[in-house]
C-alpha distance (Angstrom), angle and dihedral (degrees) to the residues before:
residue distance angle dihedral
M1 . . .
A2 3.78 . .
T3 3.79 112.1 .
L4 3.86 125.3 -161.3
Q5 3.88 86.1 -111.8
N6 3.72 93.2 54.7
L7 3.82 93.5 45.2
G8 3.86 85.9 49.6
L9 3.66 91.9 54.2
L10 3.74 93.1 48.0
S11 3.71 90.0 50.7
R12 3.72 91.4 52.5
I13 3.66 94.2 49.1
L14 3.90 90.9 46.5
Q15 3.78 89.4 49.4
Y16 3.82 91.9 53.3
S17 3.77 93.7 44.2
T18 3.87 95.0 48.9
S19 3.79 93.5 44.6
G20 3.82 90.2 49.1
A21 3.78 90.1 47.6
W22 3.80 90.6 48.7
L23 3.88 92.1 48.6
G24 3.86 91.5 47.5
G25 3.75 89.4 51.8
A26 3.70 96.0 45.9
A27 3.82 90.8 48.3
Y28 3.79 90.2 50.8
I29 3.80 92.5 50.6
T30 3.76 93.8 47.2
L31 3.79 100.4 37.8
V32 3.77 101.9 34.6
E33 3.79 113.9 12.9
C34 3.92 94.5 46.5
P35 3.78 95.9 49.3
A36 3.84 90.4 45.9
R37 3.84 91.0 50.4
K38 3.71 90.0 48.0
A39 3.75 90.6 56.5
L40 3.79 92.1 58.1
P41 3.82 110.1 117.4
T42 3.76 98.8 -122.1
A43 3.81 136.5 35.1
D44 3.78 89.3 -127.6
L45 3.78 91.6 58.3
M46 3.83 90.0 47.1
L47 3.88 90.9 51.7
D48 3.86 91.6 47.1
N49 3.79 91.1 49.2
W50 3.78 93.1 47.5
Q51 3.82 92.3 49.3
E52 3.78 93.2 48.8
T53 3.89 95.7 50.7
F54 3.86 93.3 35.8
S55 3.80 96.1 62.9
R56 3.78 92.3 49.1
A57 3.82 95.0 44.7
A58 3.84 96.4 46.4
H59 3.80 91.1 56.1
Y60 3.91 89.9 59.2
W61 3.81 107.0 31.9
S62 3.79 97.4 61.6
R63 3.77 89.3 50.9
F64 3.82 93.1 50.4
S65 3.79 89.2 53.4
L66 3.80 94.4 49.1
V67 3.86 89.9 47.7
A68 3.79 91.5 49.1
F69 3.80 90.4 47.9
I70 3.75 96.6 45.7
T71 3.85 94.5 45.0
G72 3.89 89.2 44.5
M73 3.81 91.0 53.1
A74 3.84 90.9 47.3
G75 3.83 89.5 47.8
W76 3.88 92.1 49.2
Y77 3.76 92.1 45.9
T78 3.85 93.7 51.1
D79 3.76 96.0 42.1
T80 3.82 121.2 92.2
S81 3.87 99.1 -174.6
P82 3.74 121.6 112.4
D83 3.83 89.6 -120.1
R84 3.86 92.3 62.2
Y85 3.81 88.5 103.3
L86 3.81 86.4 73.3
L87 3.84 88.0 63.5
L88 3.79 92.0 49.9
T89 3.82 92.1 47.7
G90 3.83 89.9 47.4
A91 3.85 90.5 50.3
L92 3.82 93.6 48.3
L93 3.87 92.0 47.1
Q94 3.85 88.6 52.8
I95 3.70 95.9 48.2
A96 3.88 91.3 44.9
I97 3.79 85.4 71.5
L98 3.77 90.0 73.3
P99 3.90 96.4 58.7
Y100 3.79 90.2 39.2
T101 3.75 88.3 55.0
L102 3.74 93.8 47.7
I103 3.78 96.2 46.4
C104 3.80 103.8 33.0
I105 3.80 108.2 24.9
M106 3.89 105.2 29.1
P107 3.92 92.3 75.5
T108 3.81 89.6 56.6
N109 3.82 91.2 42.0
N110 3.78 91.3 51.3
S111 3.83 93.0 49.5
L112 3.76 91.1 50.7
L113 3.76 93.6 43.5
D114 3.77 90.6 58.4
V115 3.73 92.6 80.3
D116 3.81 98.5 -179.2
G117 3.84 91.0 46.8
A118 3.70 93.3 47.0
R119 3.88 93.0 49.9
K120 3.82 91.1 46.4
K121 3.71 88.3 55.1
G122 3.78 91.1 55.2
D123 3.80 144.4 -129.0
D124 3.69 96.2 -58.1
F125 3.79 91.3 54.5
I126 3.83 91.8 49.5
R127 3.93 92.0 48.0
S128 3.78 92.9 47.6
G129 3.77 90.3 47.0
M130 3.73 90.8 52.7
D131 3.82 91.1 50.7
S132 3.73 91.7 46.5
W133 3.88 90.9 49.8
R134 3.85 90.7 49.9
N135 3.76 91.8 49.7
L136 3.93 93.2 47.4
H137 3.78 90.3 44.9
S138 3.83 88.3 56.8
G139 3.75 87.2 64.1
R140 3.74 90.6 60.9
M141 3.82 88.1 55.1
V142 3.77 89.9 53.8
F143 3.82 90.8 54.5
S144 3.71 91.2 48.0
L145 3.77 94.6 46.1
G146 3.79 89.5 51.5
S147 3.79 89.3 51.4
L148 3.91 93.7 49.3
I149 3.85 89.0 46.1
C150 3.80 91.5 54.4
Q151 3.81 89.9 48.7
T152 3.77 94.3 45.2
L153 3.86 88.5 52.4
Y154 3.75 89.7 50.2
W155 3.85 91.9 51.0
Y156 3.90 91.8 44.1
N157 3.78 89.5 52.4
M158 3.88 92.3 47.9
F159 3.86 92.8 49.4
N160 3.70 93.3 46.3
K161 3.75 92.4 52.3
T162 3.81 92.7 55.4
L163 3.84 94.0 49.6
């Protein structure tokens, strides 16, 4: 039978897993995909590539943040240790990615999603938009890294107490 403690443990493990996956994906996009896109020979190819990958990624990353937040809140709620605040902080940092995206990144997204408008503004506009998007996306990595650091500290403290 599932107990509240077991559900809490499962929630904390899921929070850690989804936050780690989110950070790994964000790091890949920022450190690998963006430089590879930047190396494409034309701005039109860069824009086409960004639009193709953006639509797929947008579908998944918001859900990962929500799962990490919800499981983090459940893990925090069910935990009784004095370090539980680290779970709450991690959950809040993970969900902060969503408003950061809507407020800071969405204007750049919208300008790049308007293919005809972006192409009419020229190659320099597209290239600077790609640079801006990469820099803004790096901010999402910072939130996710902060979340994962909080959770790692939580687990580190838990394991040290049991030794």
